[in-house]
C-alpha positions in Angstrom: -19.8 21.2 23.6 -18.7 17.6 23.2 -14.9 17.4 23.2 -12.7 14.9 21.1 -12.0 12.8 24.3 -15.8 12.4 24.9 -16.3 11.3 21.3 -13.3 8.8 21.2 -14.4 7.4 24.5 -17.9 7.0 23.4 -17.0 5.2 20.2 -14.4 3.0 22.3 -17.3 2.0 24.9 -19.9 1.5 22.1 -17.8 -0.9 20.2 -16.6 -2.7 23.5 -20.3 -3.1 24.5 -21.2 -4.2 21.1 -18.6 -7.1 20.9 -19.0 -8.1 24.7 -22.6 -9.2 24.1 -21.5 -11.4 21.4 -19.2 -13.6 23.1 -16.3 -15.6 21.6 -17.9 -15.6 18.3 -16.9 -12.1 17.3 -13.8 -10.1 17.8 -13.4 -7.3 20.3 -12.4 -4.2 18.2 -11.0 -0.9 19.8 -8.5 1.8 19.1 -5.3 2.9 20.6 -2.2 5.2 19.9 1.2 5.6 21.2 0.5 8.9 22.9 -1.1 7.7 26.0 -1.1 3.8 25.5 -4.9 4.1 26.4 -8.2 4.6 24.6 -8.7 8.2 26.1 -6.2 10.1 23.8 -8.1 13.4 22.7 -7.0 12.8 18.9 -8.4 9.4 18.6 -11.4 10.7 16.8 -9.1 11.8 14.1 -8.7 9.8 10.9 -5.1 8.5 10.6 -4.4 8.7 14.4 -3.7 5.6 16.3 -4.2 2.0 15.4 -7.3 -0.2 15.4 -7.0 -3.6 17.3 -8.8 -6.8 17.5 -8.8 -9.4 20.3 -10.1 -12.9 19.9 -10.1 -16.1 21.9 -8.3 -18.9 20.0 -7.1 -22.4 20.7 -3.3 -22.1 21.0 -0.6 -24.4 20.0 -0.5 -26.0 23.6 -4.3 -26.8 23.2 -5.3 -24.1 25.7 -7.6 -21.2 25.0 -5.5 -18.0 24.6 -6.3 -14.4 24.1 -4.9 -13.2 20.8 -4.6 -9.3 20.0 -3.3 -7.9 16.9 -2.9 -4.4 16.0 -1.9 -2.0 12.9 -5.3 -1.9 11.2 -6.4 1.3 9.5 -10.2 1.1 10.5 -12.7 -0.6 12.8 -14.1 -2.7 9.9 -10.5 -3.8 8.8 -9.7 -5.0 12.3 -13.2 -6.5 12.7 -12.8 -8.4 9.4 -9.2 -9.6 10.3 -10.6 -11.1 13.7 -13.5 -12.8 11.9 -11.0 -14.5 9.5 -9.1 -15.7 12.6 -12.5 -17.0 14.2 -13.3 -18.7 10.9 -10.0 -20.5 10.8 -10.6 -21.7 14.5 -14.1 -22.8 13.6 -12.6 -24.8 10.5 -10.6 -27.0 12.8 -8.2 -24.5 14.5 -4.7 -23.7 13.4 -2.5 -26.4 14.1 -0.4 -29.2 12.3 -3.7 -30.8 10.8 -5.0 -27.6 9.4 -5.3 -26.9 5.7 -3.1 -24.5 3.6 -6.2 -22.6 3.0 -6.8 -22.2 6.8 -3.3 -21.2 7.5 -3.1 -18.6 4.5 -6.2 -17.0 6.0 -4.7 -16.9 9.5 -1.4 -15.6 8.3 -3.0 -12.7 6.4 -5.4 -11.8 9.4 -2.6 -11.8 12.1 1.0 -11.0 10.5 1.3 -7.4 11.4 4.7 -7.0 9.8 3.1 -6.8 6.4 2.7 -3.2 4.9 -1.0 -2.6 3.7 -0.3 -2.3 0.0 1.8 -5.5 0.5 -1.1 -7.2 2.3 -3.3 -6.2 -0.6 -1.2 -7.9 -3.0 -0.7 -10.9 -0.9 -4.5 -11.4 -0.6 -4.7 -11.2 -4.3 -2.3 -14.0 -4.6 -4.0 -16.2 -2.1 -7.3 -15.6 -3.6 -6.6 -15.9 -7.2 -3.8 -18.6 -7.4 -2.9 -20.2 -4.0 -6.2 -21.3 -2.7 -7.6 -22.7 -5.9 -4.4 -24.8 -6.1 -3.3 -25.6 -2.8 -6.0 -25.0 -0.4 -7.3 -28.1 0.2 -4.0 -29.7 0.9 -3.1 -30.4 4.7 -0.3 -27.8 5.6 2.0 -30.7 7.0 1.5 -32.7 3.9 2.2 -29.6 1.4 5.3 -31.0 -0.7 7.8 -29.4 -3.1 6.2 -31.4 -5.9 2.7 -29.7 -5.1 4.4 -26.4 -5.2 6.2 -27.0 -8.4 2.9 -28.3 -10.0 1.2 -25.3 -9.4 3.7 -23.2 -10.9 3.9 -25.2 -14.0 0.1 -24.7 -14.4 0.5 -21.0 -13.8 3.3 -20.6 -16.2 0.8 -21.9 -18.9 -2.0 -19.5 -17.9 -2.9 -16.4 -19.7 -3.7 -13.0 -18.2 -6.7 -10.7 -19.1 -4.7 -9.5 -22.1 -3.9 -13.0 -23.5 -0.5 -12.9 -22.7 1.2 -15.4 -20.4 1.9 -14.6 -16.6 5.0 -12.6 -16.5 8.2 -14.1 -14.8 7.9 -11.0 -12.3 4.4 -12.0 -11.5 5.3 -15.6 -10.8 8.1 -14.6 -8.6 5.8 -12.2 -6.6 3.3 -15.2 -6.2 6.1 -17.4 -5.0 7.4 -14.5 -2.6 3.8 -14.7 -1.0 3.8 -18.4 -0.5 7.3 -18.4 0.8 6.5 -15.7 3.4 3.5 -17.4 4.5 5.3 -20.8 4.9 8.2 -19.3 6.7 5.8 -18.1 9.2 4.5 -21.6 9.4 8.1 -22.7 10.2 8.6 -20.3 12.7 5.3 -21.5 14.5 6.5 -25.1 14.4 3.6 -26.3 12.2 6.0 -27.6 9.4 9.9 -28.5 9.7 10.9 -26.8 6.2 9.5 -24.4 3.5 8.6 -26.7 0.5 8.6 -23.4 -1.7 12.2 -22.4 -0.8 14.1 -24.7 -3.4 11.9 -23.8 -6.3 13.5 -22.1 -9.4 11.5 -20.0 -11.6 12.5 -18.2 -14.8 14.6 -15.1 -14.0 12.5 -11.9 -14.1 14.7 -9.3 -16.1 14.8 -5.9 -14.3 13.8 -3.4 -16.9 16.4 -0.5 -17.4 15.4 2.8 -17.9 15.8 4.1 -21.6 15.9 7.7 -22.8 13.4 8.8 -25.5 15.9 9.6 -28.1 14.7 10.9 -31.6 15.2 7.3 -33.1 13.0 5.7 -30.5 10.5 8.5 -30.8 10.4 7.8 -34.4 9.9 4.1 -34.0 7.2 4.9 -31.4 5.2 6.9 -33.7 5.6 4.4 -36.6 4.9 1.3 -34.6 3.8 2.0 -31.0 6.9 0.2 -29.7 7.9 1.6 -26.4 10.4 0.9 -23.6 9.1 -0.8 -20.4 10.6 2.0 -18.5 11.6 5.4 -20.2 12.5 8.8 -19.4 12.3 12.2 -21.2 15.2 14.3 -22.4 15.4 17.7 -20.6 13.9 19.5 -23.7 10.9 16.9 -23.7 10.3 17.4 -20.0 10.5 21.3 -20.5 7.8 20.9 -23.4 5.4 18.8 -20.9 5.7 21.3 -18.2 5.1 24.4 -20.5 2.0 22.4 -21.9 0.5 21.8 -18.2 1.1 25.1 -16.7 -2.6 25.7 -16.3 -3.3 22.5 -14.6 -4.3 22.8 -10.8 -1.7 20.2 -9.7 1.2 21.8 -11.6 3.4 22.4 -8.6 2.9 18.4 -7.9 4.1 17.5 -11.4 7.0 19.8 -10.9 8.1 18.3 -7.7 7.7 14.8 -9.1 9.9 15.6 -12.1 12.6 17.6 -10.5 12.8 16.2 -7.0 11.7 12.7 -7.6 9.1 12.2 -5.2 6.6 9.1 -5.3 3.1 9.7 -5.9 2.1 8.6 -2.4 4.7 10.8 -0.7 3.2 13.8 -2.8 -0.2 13.0 -2.0 0.6 12.8 1.7 2.6 16.0 1.8 1.7 18.6 4.4 2.4 22.2 4.6 4.2 21.4 8.2 6.6 19.2 6.3 7.7 21.9 4.3 10.0 24.7 5.4 10.1 27.3 2.6 12.4 29.7 4.6 15.2 27.1 4.6 14.2 25.8 1.3 13.8 22.2 2.5 10.9 19.4 2.2 10.6 16.4 4.7 9.1 13.1 3.5 7.8 11.8 6.7 4.7 9.9 5.6 2.8 8.8 2.3 -0.9 8.4 1.4 -1.9 4.8 0.5 -5.0 3.5 -0.9 -6.1 0.3 0.7 -9.3 -1.5 0.0 -10.8 1.7 -1.4 -9.9 3.9 1.5 -7.1 6.4 1.8 -4.8 5.8 4.8 -1.6 7.6 5.8 1.4 5.4 6.7 5.0 5.8 7.2 7.4 6.1 4.1 8.1 2.8 2.2 11.3 2.2 4.0 13.6 3.9 6.6 15.8 5.2 3.7 12.7 6.8 2.3 12.3 9.2 5.2 14.4 11.8 4.0 15.0 15.7 3.7 14.9 17.2 0.0 16.7 20.4 -0.8 14.4 22.9 -2.9 15.7 25.3 -5.4 14.5 29.0 -5.5 12.1 28.4 -8.5 10.4 25.6 -6.8 10.0 27.6 -3.4 8.3 30.5 -5.5 6.3 28.0 -7.1 5.0 26.5 -3.5 4.7 29.9 -2.1 2.2 30.9 -4.9 0.4 27.7 -4.5 -0.1 28.3 -0.8 -1.5 31.8 -1.4 -4.0 30.3 -3.7 -5.1 27.7 -1.4 -5.6 30.4 1.3 -7.7 32.5 -1.2 -9.6 29.5 -2.0 -10.3 28.5 1.7 -8.5 25.1 1.2 -5.7 26.1 3.8 -6.8 25.4 7.5 -3.5 25.2 9.2 0.2 23.6 8.9 -1.3 20.1 9.1 -3.2 20.8 5.9 -2.5 19.0 2.7 -0.1 20.6 0.2 -2.2 19.0 -2.6 -5.8 18.5 -2.4 -9.1 18.4 -4.5 -11.0 21.5 -4.7 -13.2 20.7 -1.7 -9.9 20.2 0.5 -9.8 16.5 0.6 -6.7 14.3 -0.1 -5.9 13.4 -3.7 -5.8 9.8 -4.3 -2.6 8.3 -5.6 -4.5 6.3 -8.4 -6.2 9.6 -9.4 -2.7 11.0 -10.0 -1.5 8.2 -12.2 -4.9 8.7 -14.2 -4.5 12.3 -14.5 -0.7 12.3 -15.4 -1.4 9.6 -18.3 -4.2 12.1 -19.5 -1.8 15.0 -19.4 0.8 13.1 -21.4 -1.6 12.0 -24.0 -2.8 15.5 -24.6 0.8 16.7 -24.8 1.7 14.5 -27.8 5.1 13.6 -26.2 6.1 10.0 -26.1 4.7 8.2 -23.1 6.1 7.7 -19.8 4.8 6.7 -16.5 4.4 8.9 -13.4 6.8 6.7 -11.6 9.3 7.4 -14.7 9.6 11.0 -13.6 11.3 9.7 -10.5 13.9 7.9 -12.7 14.5 11.0 -14.7 14.8 13.4 -11.5 
């Protein structure tokens, strides 16, 4: 029988041999974890264990060839693509004071491992849709405050796919992407100052959660008008939970509504993270959808790592859910997911949003978002 160590070693050697035949025109891709610091960990064959790396030869700021290695990628394909982006920037003239904004942005996205995966995905969208078309051809050292201000004046006059102007919050997120990329260029010594720093944009109002009072419900039914962030009253929440008792994910909606877990935290929850004897739940990871793939990552922030107390009714509900999983053959061991599809595979966070909206529509209650349950908890 071939064990996991043999499989992991075979995969590593095959990737290493493949890239060694390609020379400097292709990145070296491999996987490591913190267990051993090497490629021989028996768990490397498991999805979600360890991190994928790429290594390439690039011209450093000193003009000498240097080996660049970056980690933190969820798959071999993602690491390889990041390495190829670095090589593409290198072939386009190298990363230096004379490179273009487009070259720098691609290089920054491929190499900055301080960016969380979902944040990186948002940054990549901003770069592709807005920053490259407007600023990409300008040399990085020549980018000015006037160039940045002109771009945002144009963006402020654009319409989104619904025919509405880009929201102030959207403009602020685009500016945050550009500012983060240029701050890194300052740290690398490529530019002296960040031309996006002094830009003033319209203030983005932070929506305040509003309760679905009887009057707001009446206005919504008559006109369709609804608050941006809304929460149900206790009787409305009770009506919703009563209406979905037969749903396969009922315990998940219960936890979201009464304990305020985020959808990624719910999707990433394992039985080993639950202690039904002491009535506690540990939030230690989340399931994130990145580039069409489901990947496990640490919680959103250090404060998001927390222990949540469970009431007796929630404990009874989770015990019954565990028995049902065992009966259906979806419970393997403590590392199994608490909430899964019928085949035992993880539930995608985007599916939870879709399913929740469908259940709300069918209930006839005034609309709230899945994340709004966290505000009401």
